[in-house]
C-alpha positions in Angstrom: 174.7 119.2 133.2 171.2 120.2 133.3 168.7 117.9 131.1 165.6 120.4 131.5 164.4 121.4 127.7 165.2 125.1 127.0 162.4 126.7 124.9 162.4 129.4 122.6 158.8 131.1 122.6 156.8 133.4 120.2 156.8 133.7 116.6 159.7 136.3 116.2 162.3 134.7 118.6 161.7 131.0 117.0 162.0 132.6 113.5 165.5 134.0 114.4 166.6 131.1 116.0 165.7 128.5 113.2 167.7 131.3 111.0 170.9 131.1 113.3 170.7 127.3 113.5 170.0 127.3 117.3 166.9 125.0 117.2 166.6 121.0 117.1 162.5 121.2 116.8 159.8 123.5 116.5 156.3 123.0 118.1 153.3 124.8 116.5 149.9 125.3 118.0 147.4 124.0 115.8 144.9 127.0 116.3 147.5 129.6 115.8 147.0 132.1 113.0 148.2 130.4 109.7 149.7 133.8 108.4 152.0 134.1 111.6 153.0 130.3 111.5 153.7 129.5 107.9 156.8 131.3 107.0 158.2 129.4 110.2 156.9 126.3 109.4 158.5 126.7 105.9 161.8 127.6 107.0 161.9 124.8 109.3 161.2 122.6 106.4 163.8 124.1 104.4 166.1 123.2 107.1 165.1 119.6 107.9 164.0 120.8 111.4 160.9 118.8 112.7 157.6 120.9 113.3 155.5 118.9 116.0 152.0 120.2 116.3 150.3 120.6 119.8 146.3 121.3 119.7 146.2 124.9 121.0 148.0 127.5 122.2 147.3 127.1 126.1 148.7 123.6 125.7 151.8 124.7 124.3 152.4 127.6 126.6 151.8 125.2 129.6 154.3 122.6 127.7 156.8 125.5 127.8 156.0 126.5 131.5 154.4 129.8 131.0 151.2 131.0 132.0 150.3 132.4 128.7 149.2 131.4 125.5 152.3 130.6 122.9 151.8 130.4 118.8 154.7 128.5 118.6 158.0 127.7 120.6 161.3 126.0 119.7 163.7 123.6 121.4 166.9 124.9 121.5 170.2 122.7 120.5 
């Protein structure tokens, strides 16, 4: 089995993944627009999913192995 982490990237996809219970934790870029990430953080909190904050969207994108900025991402179960 692969130990490489699988990420779901993007606000809409992360929100859907949280709702479907496929997520172990979410990552939020601190420089993201609050109106985009607030509902996702609230959902995660309601479902006892830990939210970790990454300083910038660029760093979050790099962490997920993509060449573009990411406002939020989720680690899959």
